LOZA-671495 format. One record per residue (C-alpha): residue number from 1; residue in one letter; y, x, z. Coordinates in nm, 2 decimals, always signed. Last residue first. Layout:
BEGIN
(NUM; 'a'; (Y; X; Z))
...
! end
This chain:
BEGIN
(424; 'k'; (+2.01; +2.50; -1.17))
(423; 'k'; (+1.81; +2.31; -0.91))
(422; 'm'; (+1.89; +2.57; -0.64))
(421; 'k'; (+2.26; +2.55; -0.73))
(420; 'l'; (+2.26; +2.17; -0.70))
(419; 't'; (+2.08; +2.19; -0.36))
(418; 'q'; (+2.34; +2.45; -0.24))
(417; 'r'; (+2.63; +2.23; -0.35))
(416; 'k'; (+2.48; +1.93; -0.17))
(415; 'l'; (+2.43; +2.13; +0.15))
(414; 'i'; (+2.79; +2.25; +0.14))
(413; 'l'; (+2.91; +1.89; +0.09))
(412; 's'; (+2.70; +1.77; +0.38))
(411; 'k'; (+2.83; +2.05; +0.60))
(410; 'k'; (+3.19; +1.97; +0.51))
(409; 'v'; (+3.14; +1.60; +0.59))
(408; 'r'; (+2.98; +1.68; +0.92))
(407; 'q'; (+3.27; +1.92; +1.01))
(406; 'k'; (+3.52; +1.65; +0.92))
(405; 'k'; (+3.34; +1.40; +1.14))
(404; 'l'; (+3.34; +1.65; +1.43))
(403; 'g'; (+3.71; +1.71; +1.39))
(402; 'k'; (+3.78; +1.34; +1.39))
(401; 'v'; (+3.58; +1.30; +1.71))
(400; 't'; (+3.76; +1.60; +1.87))
(399; 'e'; (+4.10; +1.45; +1.78))
(398; 'r'; (+4.01; +1.12; +1.93))
(397; 'q'; (+3.90; +1.29; +2.25))
(396; 'k'; (+4.22; +1.48; +2.26))
(395; 'l'; (+4.42; +1.17; +2.22))
(394; 'k'; (+4.23; +1.00; +2.50))
(393; 'r'; (+4.28; +1.29; +2.73))
(392; 'g'; (+4.65; +1.29; +2.66))
(391; 'k'; (+4.68; +0.93; +2.74))
(390; 'k'; (+4.50; +0.98; +3.07))
(389; 'l'; (+4.73; +1.28; +3.15))
(388; 'v'; (+5.04; +1.07; +3.08))
(387; 'g'; (+4.91; +0.79; +3.30))
(386; 'g'; (+4.83; +1.05; +3.58))
(385; 'd'; (+5.18; +1.20; +3.54))
(384; 's'; (+5.34; +0.85; +3.59))
(383; 'k'; (+5.12; +0.79; +3.90))
(382; 'k'; (+5.20; +1.14; +4.04))
(381; 'm'; (+5.57; +1.08; +3.98))
(380; 'k'; (+5.56; +0.75; +4.17))
(379; 'k'; (+5.37; +0.91; +4.46))
(378; 't'; (+5.63; +1.20; +4.47))
(377; 'n'; (+5.92; +0.94; +4.49))
(376; 'n'; (+5.74; +0.75; +4.77))
(375; 'e'; (+5.69; +1.08; +4.96))
(374; 'e'; (+6.05; +1.17; +4.92))
(373; 'i'; (+6.17; +0.83; +5.06))
(372; 'n'; (+5.92; +0.85; +5.35))
(371; 'g'; (+6.05; +1.20; +5.44))
(370; 'p'; (+6.41; +1.06; +5.47))
(369; 'v'; (+6.29; +0.79; +5.72))
(368; 'f'; (+6.03; +1.00; +5.90))
(367; 'k'; (+6.18; +1.08; +6.24))
(366; 's'; (+6.39; +0.77; +6.30))
(365; 'a'; (+6.13; +0.52; +6.17))
(364; 'k'; (+5.85; +0.69; +6.37))
(363; 'k'; (+6.06; +0.69; +6.69))
(362; 'r'; (+6.17; +0.33; +6.65))
(361; 'p'; (+5.82; +0.18; +6.58))
(360; 'e'; (+5.65; +0.34; +6.88))
(359; 'e'; (+5.37; +0.11; +7.00))
(358; 't'; (+5.37; -0.14; +6.71))
(357; 'd'; (+5.22; +0.11; +6.47))
(356; 'v'; (+4.86; -0.01; +6.49))
(355; 'k'; (+4.96; -0.38; +6.45))
(354; 's'; (+5.18; -0.29; +6.14))
(353; 'a'; (+4.89; -0.11; +5.98))
(352; 'l'; (+4.66; -0.40; +6.02))
(351; 'l'; (+4.92; -0.64; +5.87))
(350; 'i'; (+4.97; -0.41; +5.57))
(349; 'd'; (+4.60; -0.39; +5.50))
(348; 't'; (+4.57; -0.76; +5.52))
(347; 's'; (+4.85; -0.80; +5.26))
(346; 't'; (+4.69; -0.54; +5.03))
(345; 'n'; (+4.35; -0.73; +5.03))
(344; 'n'; (+4.52; -1.07; +4.97))
(343; 'r'; (+4.72; -0.92; +4.68))
(342; 'k'; (+4.39; -0.78; +4.53))
(341; 's'; (+4.22; -1.12; +4.56))
(340; 'a'; (+4.51; -1.29; +4.38))
(339; 'v'; (+4.50; -1.04; +4.10))
(338; 'n'; (+4.13; -1.11; +4.02))
(337; 't'; (+4.02; -0.83; +3.79))
(336; 'q'; (+3.89; -0.93; +3.45))
(335; 'k'; (+3.57; -0.74; +3.38))
(334; 'r'; (+3.58; -0.57; +3.05))
(333; 'k'; (+3.35; -0.70; +2.79))
(332; 'v'; (+3.13; -0.44; +2.62))
(331; 'v'; (+3.08; -0.52; +2.26))
(330; 'k'; (+2.73; -0.42; +2.16))
(329; 'k'; (+2.73; -0.25; +1.82))
(328; 'r'; (+2.51; -0.43; +1.57))
(327; 'k'; (+2.18; -0.28; +1.46))
(326; 'p'; (+2.10; -0.28; +1.09))
(325; 'k'; (+1.76; -0.44; +1.03))
(324; 'd'; (+1.47; -0.20; +0.98))
(323; 'a'; (+1.34; -0.23; +1.34))
(322; 'e'; (+1.33; -0.61; +1.31))
(321; 'd'; (+1.15; -0.59; +0.98))
(320; 'd'; (+0.90; -0.33; +1.12))
(319; 'a'; (+0.83; -0.55; +1.42))
(318; 's'; (+0.76; -0.85; +1.20))
(317; 'k'; (+0.53; -0.63; +0.99))
(316; 'd'; (+0.30; -0.55; +1.28))
(315; 's'; (+0.19; -0.20; +1.37))
(314; 'a'; (+0.53; -0.08; +1.49))
(313; 't'; (+0.68; +0.26; +1.38))
(312; 's'; (+0.88; +0.41; +1.67))
(311; 'e'; (+1.26; +0.42; +1.70))
(310; 'p'; (+1.51; +0.68; +1.80))
(309; 's'; (+1.87; +0.55; +1.83))
(308; 'l'; (+2.18; +0.52; +1.61))
(307; 'v'; (+2.25; +0.86; +1.46))
(306; 'd'; (+2.56; +0.85; +1.24))
(305; 'g'; (+2.49; +1.00; +0.90))
(304; 'k'; (+2.72; +0.79; +0.68))
(303; 'a'; (+2.42; +0.60; +0.52))
(302; 'r'; (+2.31; +0.50; +0.86))
(301; 'k'; (+2.04; +0.68; +1.06))
(300; 's'; (+1.71; +0.60; +1.21))
(299; 'v'; (+1.51; +0.87; +1.39))
(298; 'l'; (+1.14; +0.80; +1.36))
(297; 'n'; (+0.86; +0.91; +1.59))
(296; 'r'; (+0.51; +0.81; +1.47))
(295; 'g'; (+0.54; +0.94; +1.12))
(294; 'd'; (+0.25; +1.19; +1.14))
(293; 't'; (+0.40; +1.35; +1.47))
(292; 'a'; (+0.42; +1.70; +1.32))
(291; 'r'; (+0.55; +1.55; +0.99))
(290; 'n'; (+0.87; +1.42; +1.14))
(289; 'i'; (+1.00; +1.11; +0.97))
(288; 'i'; (+1.38; +1.09; +0.91))
(287; 'k'; (+1.49; +0.73; +0.86))
(286; 'v'; (+1.79; +0.61; +0.65))
(285; 'n'; (+1.92; +0.26; +0.69))
(284; 'g'; (+2.03; +0.06; +0.38))
(283; 'w'; (+1.87; -0.27; +0.47))
(282; 'r'; (+1.59; -0.22; +0.22))
(281; 't'; (+1.48; +0.09; +0.41))
(280; 'v'; (+1.54; +0.45; +0.30))
(279; 'k'; (+1.26; +0.69; +0.42))
(278; 'v'; (+1.32; +1.07; +0.45))
(277; 'k'; (+1.05; +1.33; +0.51))
(276; 'g'; (+1.00; +1.61; +0.76))
(275; 'h'; (+0.96; +1.97; +0.84))
(274; 'v'; (+1.20; +2.13; +0.59))
(273; 'i'; (+1.49; +1.88; +0.55))
(272; 't'; (+1.76; +1.97; +0.29))
(271; 't'; (+1.51; +1.98; +0.00))
(270; 'v'; (+1.40; +1.62; +0.05))
(269; 'd'; (+1.05; +1.48; +0.05))
(268; 'e'; (+0.99; +1.11; +0.02))
(267; 'p'; (+0.89; +0.83; +0.26))
(266; 'e'; (+0.75; +0.51; +0.10))
(265; 'd'; (+0.93; +0.18; +0.14))
(264; 'e'; (+0.71; -0.12; +0.16))
(263; 's'; (+0.74; -0.38; -0.11))
(262; 'r'; (+0.73; -0.72; +0.05))
(261; 'k'; (+0.44; -0.93; -0.08))
(260; 's'; (+0.50; -1.29; -0.18))
(259; 'k'; (+0.18; -1.48; -0.21))
(258; 'l'; (+0.16; -1.65; -0.55))
(257; 'p'; (+0.07; -2.02; -0.56))
(256; 'p'; (-0.28; -2.12; -0.67))
(255; 'l'; (-0.31; -2.22; -1.04))
(254; 'r'; (-0.34; -2.59; -1.13))
(253; 'v'; (-0.51; -2.66; -1.46))
(252; 'e'; (-0.49; -3.01; -1.61))
(251; 'e'; (-0.18; -2.92; -1.81))
(250; 'a'; (-0.37; -2.65; -1.99))
(249; 't'; (-0.55; -2.90; -2.20))
(248; 'g'; (-0.92; -3.02; -2.20))
(247; 'l'; (-1.16; -2.99; -2.49))
(246; 's'; (-1.39; -2.73; -2.32))
(245; 'v'; (-1.64; -2.52; -2.51))
(244; 'y'; (-1.95; -2.35; -2.37))
(243; 'v'; (-2.22; -2.11; -2.52))
(242; 'p'; (-2.05; -2.00; -2.85))
(241; 'l'; (-2.18; -1.70; -3.04))
(240; 's'; (-1.94; -1.40; -3.09))
(239; 'v'; (-2.03; -1.18; -3.39))
(238; 's'; (-2.21; -0.85; -3.32))
(237; 'd'; (-2.08; -0.49; -3.29))
(236; 'd'; (-2.01; -0.45; -2.91))
(235; 't'; (-2.26; -0.73; -2.82))
(234; 'k'; (-2.19; -1.10; -2.80))
(233; 'i'; (-2.21; -1.41; -2.58))
(232; 'y'; (-1.93; -1.67; -2.59))
(231; 'm'; (-1.76; -1.89; -2.34))
(230; 'n'; (-1.47; -2.15; -2.38))
(229; 'r'; (-1.16; -2.29; -2.23))
(228; 'i'; (-1.22; -2.20; -1.86))
(227; 'n'; (-0.93; -2.32; -1.64))
(226; 't'; (-1.10; -2.64; -1.55))
(225; 'a'; (-1.38; -2.44; -1.39))
(224; 'g'; (-1.16; -2.31; -1.11))
(223; 'g'; (-0.78; -2.25; -1.14))
(222; 'p'; (-0.81; -1.88; -1.03))
(221; 'i'; (-1.17; -1.78; -1.12))
(220; 't'; (-1.40; -1.77; -0.82))
(219; 'e'; (-1.62; -2.08; -0.84))
(218; 'a'; (-1.64; -2.12; -1.22))
(217; 'l'; (-1.71; -1.75; -1.24))
(216; 'k'; (-2.01; -1.77; -1.01))
(215; 'a'; (-2.16; -2.06; -1.20))
(214; 'a'; (-2.11; -1.89; -1.54))
(213; 'a'; (-2.27; -1.56; -1.41))
(212; 'a'; (-2.58; -1.75; -1.28))
(211; 'l'; (-2.62; -1.94; -1.61))
(210; 'i'; (-2.57; -1.62; -1.82))
(209; 'n'; (-2.82; -1.42; -1.60))
(208; 'd'; (-3.08; -1.69; -1.64))
(207; 't'; (-3.03; -1.70; -2.02))
(206; 'v'; (-3.07; -1.32; -2.03))
(205; 'a'; (-3.39; -1.33; -1.83))
(204; 'e'; (-3.54; -1.60; -2.06))
(203; 'e'; (-3.46; -1.40; -2.37))
(202; 't'; (-3.64; -1.09; -2.25))
(201; 'm'; (-3.45; -0.77; -2.16))
(200; 'e'; (-3.45; -0.47; -2.39))
(199; 's'; (-3.13; -0.59; -2.57))
(198; 'h'; (-2.91; -0.57; -2.26))
(197; 'g'; (-2.78; -0.80; -1.98))
(196; 'i'; (-2.49; -0.99; -1.83))
(195; 't'; (-2.19; -0.75; -1.89))
(194; 'c'; (-1.85; -0.91; -1.82))
(193; 'm'; (-1.56; -1.01; -2.03))
(192; 's'; (-1.21; -1.14; -2.00))
(191; 's'; (-0.97; -1.34; -2.23))
(190; 's'; (-0.62; -1.48; -2.19))
(189; 'g'; (-0.44; -1.15; -2.15))
(188; 'r'; (-0.25; -0.95; -1.89))
(187; 'g'; (-0.40; -1.08; -1.57))
(186; 's'; (-0.64; -0.79; -1.55))
(185; 'i'; (-0.95; -0.99; -1.45))
(184; 'i'; (-1.24; -0.75; -1.39))
(183; 'c'; (-1.59; -0.91; -1.39))
(182; 'r'; (-1.89; -0.77; -1.20))
(181; 't'; (-2.25; -0.70; -1.25))
(180; 'n'; (-2.56; -0.65; -1.04))
(179; 'e'; (-2.84; -0.38; -1.08))
(178; 'v'; (-2.62; -0.07; -1.01))
(177; 'a'; (-2.43; -0.19; -0.70))
(176; 'f'; (-2.73; -0.36; -0.54))
(175; 'a'; (-2.95; -0.06; -0.61))
(174; 'i'; (-2.69; +0.17; -0.45))
(173; 'e'; (-2.69; -0.03; -0.13))
(172; 'k'; (-3.07; -0.08; -0.13))
(171; 'k'; (-3.13; +0.30; -0.16))
(170; 'l'; (-2.87; +0.37; +0.12))
(169; 'd'; (-3.05; +0.15; +0.37))
(168; 'r'; (-2.87; +0.24; +0.69))
(167; 'a'; (-2.53; +0.26; +0.52))
(166; 'n'; (-2.32; +0.58; +0.57))
(165; 'l'; (-2.28; +0.62; +0.19))
(164; 'n'; (-2.11; +0.29; +0.16))
(163; 'v'; (-2.07; +0.23; -0.22))
(162; 'q'; (-1.76; +0.13; -0.43))
(161; 'v'; (-1.81; +0.06; -0.80))
(160; 'p'; (-1.61; +0.29; -1.02))
(159; 'h'; (-1.37; +0.11; -1.26))
(158; 'r'; (-1.45; +0.16; -1.63))
(157; 'k'; (-1.22; -0.12; -1.73))
(156; 'r'; (-1.10; +0.07; -2.04))
(155; 's'; (-0.74; +0.08; -1.89))
(154; 'y'; (-0.89; +0.20; -1.56))
(153; 'f'; (-1.10; +0.49; -1.68))
(152; 's'; (-0.90; +0.68; -1.95))
(151; 'k'; (-0.59; +0.53; -1.79))
(150; 'g'; (-0.60; +0.76; -1.48))
(149; 'l'; (-0.90; +0.93; -1.32))
(148; 'f'; (-0.72; +1.13; -1.04))
(147; 'g'; (-0.44; +0.89; -0.94))
(146; 'p'; (-0.67; +0.59; -0.98))
(145; 'l'; (-0.93; +0.76; -0.76))
(144; 'l'; (-0.74; +0.76; -0.43))
(143; 'r'; (-0.81; +0.40; -0.33))
(142; 'v'; (-1.18; +0.45; -0.39))
(141; 'i'; (-1.20; +0.75; -0.15))
(140; 'r'; (-1.35; +0.61; +0.17))
(139; 'e'; (-1.57; +0.36; -0.03))
(138; 'd'; (-1.77; +0.64; -0.18))
(137; 'a'; (-1.77; +0.60; -0.56))
(136; 'l'; (-2.01; +0.49; -0.82))
(135; 'f'; (-1.98; +0.52; -1.20))
(134; 'i'; (-2.22; +0.36; -1.45))
(133; 'd'; (-2.31; +0.45; -1.81))
(132; 'f'; (-2.21; +0.81; -1.80))
(131; 'n'; (-2.08; +1.07; -2.06))
(130; 'n'; (-1.81; +0.85; -2.21))
(129; 's'; (-1.59; +0.84; -1.90))
(128; 'l'; (-1.63; +1.21; -1.84))
(127; 'n'; (-1.53; +1.28; -2.20))
(126; 'k'; (-1.21; +1.08; -2.16))
(125; 'k'; (-1.13; +1.26; -1.83))
(124; 'a'; (-1.17; +1.60; -2.00))
(123; 'e'; (-0.95; +1.49; -2.29))
(122; 'i'; (-0.68; +1.38; -2.05))
(121; 'p'; (-0.66; +1.72; -1.88))
(120; 'q'; (-0.70; +1.74; -1.50))
(119; 'y'; (-1.08; +1.72; -1.49))
(118; 'e'; (-1.18; +2.07; -1.36))
(117; 'l'; (-0.96; +2.14; -1.06))
(116; 'k'; (-0.85; +1.81; -0.92))
(115; 'l'; (-1.17; +1.62; -1.02))
(114; 'a'; (-1.38; +1.90; -0.87))
(113; 'k'; (-1.18; +1.88; -0.55))
(112; 'l'; (-1.25; +1.51; -0.53))
(111; 'p'; (-1.63; +1.56; -0.53))
(110; 'i'; (-1.85; +1.50; -0.83))
(109; 'v'; (-2.22; +1.42; -0.79))
(108; 'e'; (-2.44; +1.40; -1.11))
(107; 'i'; (-2.76; +1.23; -1.20))
(106; 'v'; (-2.78; +0.93; -0.95))
(105; 'q'; (-3.09; +0.72; -1.03))
(104; 'k'; (-3.33; +0.90; -0.80))
(103; 'v'; (-3.23; +0.76; -0.46))
(102; 'g'; (-3.52; +0.81; -0.21))
(101; 'k'; (-3.32; +0.84; +0.11))
(100; 'k'; (-3.40; +1.21; +0.15))
(99; 'h'; (-3.32; +1.28; -0.22))
(98; 'l'; (-2.99; +1.11; -0.18))
(97; 'l'; (-2.90; +1.31; +0.13))
(96; 'e'; (-3.01; +1.63; -0.03))
(95; 'k'; (-2.79; +1.56; -0.33))
(94; 'v'; (-2.49; +1.48; -0.10))
(93; 'h'; (-2.53; +1.81; +0.09))
(92; 'q'; (-2.56; +2.01; -0.23))
(91; 'v'; (-2.25; +1.86; -0.38))
(90; 't'; (-2.05; +1.91; -0.06))
(89; 'p'; (-2.16; +2.28; -0.04))
(88; 'a'; (-2.06; +2.34; -0.40))
(87; 'y'; (-1.70; +2.23; -0.35))
(86; 'd'; (-1.54; +2.58; -0.32))
(85; 'r'; (-1.17; +2.57; -0.24))
(84; 'q'; (-1.22; +2.55; +0.13))
(83; 'k'; (-0.95; +2.37; +0.34))
(82; 'k'; (-1.07; +2.01; +0.26))
(81; 'd'; (-1.41; +2.06; +0.41))
(80; 'm'; (-1.67; +1.79; +0.34))
(79; 'd'; (-1.50; +1.65; +0.03))
(78; 'k'; (-1.54; +1.28; -0.04))
(77; 'v'; (-1.78; +1.16; -0.31))
(76; 'f'; (-1.77; +1.04; -0.67))
(75; 'l'; (-2.11; +0.94; -0.80))
(74; 'c'; (-2.23; +0.94; -1.17))
(73; 'i'; (-2.51; +0.73; -1.30))
(72; 'e'; (-2.71; +0.76; -1.63))
(71; 's'; (-2.90; +0.46; -1.75))
(70; 't'; (-3.26; +0.55; -1.87))
(69; 'd'; (-3.44; +0.31; -1.64))
(68; 't'; (-3.21; +0.03; -1.75))
(67; 's'; (-2.93; -0.15; -1.57))
(66; 'i'; (-2.88; -0.52; -1.58))
(65; 'r'; (-3.12; -0.63; -1.32))
(64; 'h'; (-3.25; -0.99; -1.33))
(63; 'p'; (-3.14; -1.27; -1.08))
(62; 'v'; (-2.77; -1.19; -1.12))
(61; 's'; (-2.52; -1.12; -0.84))
(60; 'i'; (-2.16; -1.13; -0.97))
(59; 'k'; (-1.87; -0.94; -0.80))
(58; 'i'; (-1.53; -1.06; -0.91))
(57; 'i'; (-1.27; -0.78; -0.93))
(56; 'k'; (-0.90; -0.88; -0.96))
(55; 'n'; (-0.71; -0.63; -1.17))
(54; 'q'; (-0.37; -0.80; -1.13))
(53; 'v'; (-0.34; -1.17; -1.07))
(52; 'r'; (-0.13; -1.46; -1.20))
(51; 'p'; (-0.41; -1.63; -1.39))
(50; 'v'; (-0.35; -1.69; -1.77))
(49; 'k'; (-0.37; -2.06; -1.83))
(48; 'k'; (-0.63; -2.21; -2.05))
(47; 'f'; (-0.85; -1.91; -2.00))
(46; 't'; (-1.10; -1.74; -2.23))
(45; 'f'; (-1.46; -1.62; -2.18))
(44; 'q'; (-1.68; -1.33; -2.30))
(43; 'l'; (-2.03; -1.28; -2.17))
(42; 'n'; (-2.16; -0.94; -2.28))
(41; 'i'; (-2.49; -0.81; -2.40))
(40; 'k'; (-2.52; -0.43; -2.39))
(39; 'e'; (-2.73; -0.25; -2.65))
(38; 'a'; (-3.04; -0.06; -2.55))
(37; 'd'; (-3.08; +0.29; -2.69))
(36; 'n'; (-3.38; +0.33; -2.93))
(35; 'l'; (-3.21; +0.58; -3.16))
(34; 'f'; (-3.51; +0.75; -3.33))
(33; 'l'; (-3.56; +0.45; -3.57))
(32; 'n'; (-3.22; +0.50; -3.73))
(31; 'k'; (-3.05; +0.18; -3.80))
(30; 'k'; (-3.15; -0.09; -4.05))
(29; 's'; (-3.45; -0.21; -3.85))
(28; 'k'; (-3.23; -0.23; -3.54))
(27; 'q'; (-2.97; -0.45; -3.71))
(26; 'k'; (-3.24; -0.70; -3.80))
(25; 's'; (-3.37; -0.71; -3.44))
(24; 'l'; (-3.02; -0.74; -3.30))
(23; 'y'; (-2.95; -1.05; -3.52))
(22; 's'; (-3.27; -1.21; -3.41))
(21; 'f'; (-3.18; -1.14; -3.05))
(20; 'l'; (-2.83; -1.30; -3.09))
(19; 'a'; (-2.98; -1.62; -3.25))
(18; 't'; (-3.23; -1.65; -2.97))
(17; 'v'; (-2.96; -1.61; -2.70))
(16; 'a'; (-2.73; -1.87; -2.87))
(15; 'k'; (-3.01; -2.12; -2.89))
(14; 'q'; (-3.11; -2.06; -2.52))
(13; 'v'; (-2.75; -2.11; -2.41))
(12; 'q'; (-2.72; -2.44; -2.60))
(11; 'i'; (-3.04; -2.56; -2.44))
(10; 'q'; (-2.91; -2.47; -2.09))
(9; 'e'; (-2.61; -2.69; -2.13))
(8; 'i'; (-2.28; -2.60; -1.95))
(7; 'q'; (-2.07; -2.87; -1.77))
(6; 'l'; (-1.87; -2.64; -1.53))
(5; 'n'; (-1.79; -2.84; -1.21))
(4; 'g'; (-2.07; -2.65; -1.03))
(3; 'q'; (-2.31; -2.53; -1.31))
(2; 's'; (-2.41; -2.86; -1.47))
(1; 'm'; (-2.73; -2.86; -1.68))
! end
């Protein structure tokens, strides 16, 4: 029987399943009769080329349910009121909701505040991961759980399955998450594993689940069915029994190209700024984010501390890249005055003045000749004084700019000394 491009024989799968069940029956007779816990049956497979992914989750729907009636389920939920320290009202509310919708499989409900307060030590997290068979989580807090649960969950591939608690049919939503399986490809090694049944199931049900899981993996694995070298079925204590073996080489496999992702800069707290955070872009610009506006209004600065202009965070990445780039100063080109036009204007003014003064030219010349010389001298002095004043103003402006820069440097040094003293 061919599963997609994966040539897997159903007869070989049935032989492996019967051999595994005969081994489990012998081991059960040797063990204590009071321990009737069902053992998990896993499907293990290896790659020809290790895929360049990190914790990729493949959801696999199987025809027969994997969970048992005695399987214990834990649910992580969001806090109803973040300000209150007591998390009992959230637990009671979620339990009432589950009882109303007819969900009876969930044994314990743990909100985020309980994880913060009661499960901070590593031993407590390890005990929590061992106490339950399946972990579910509200889809609104799945991204926050790695920081609270840590390596005791995620290194052992005990990832919580996300569930929509606001779904119309909540019972169906939880049943789909519990009864089906999934495979987590870490991208660190050449082998991966997924659960496809348990020892209390029939042999036919286990074979159907294996075939369905193999078909799904052949479709979704990076590189396709040609990237699968072999497949085995096993329990935690048993020997691996082969189901599929490929004789191809790794040269046949073509992995999809990697998508380059730009690492986004995260804002950080600084002791010198009380009501804000600081974000340094890849271009070397510094941005001060105000907490009151939730990062909407940003003031970009250079490394020296000169404020350029207020900016706002854009939704698209292209706009962010343009905003992060260092802005160049605009060079203002001075307009070149046309000397010929000025000369023409002055000549016209002189002609007009001469026409007006043609009535009594001799009297005006005789009366105001010495006065005209003095006025001309005073005008020249005023022009020269104006030029000196302009130069003096420019010098004063430069001195003030230098003084301001010195004051900024002194303030920054004082702040650094204060921060070092506080740290000591």
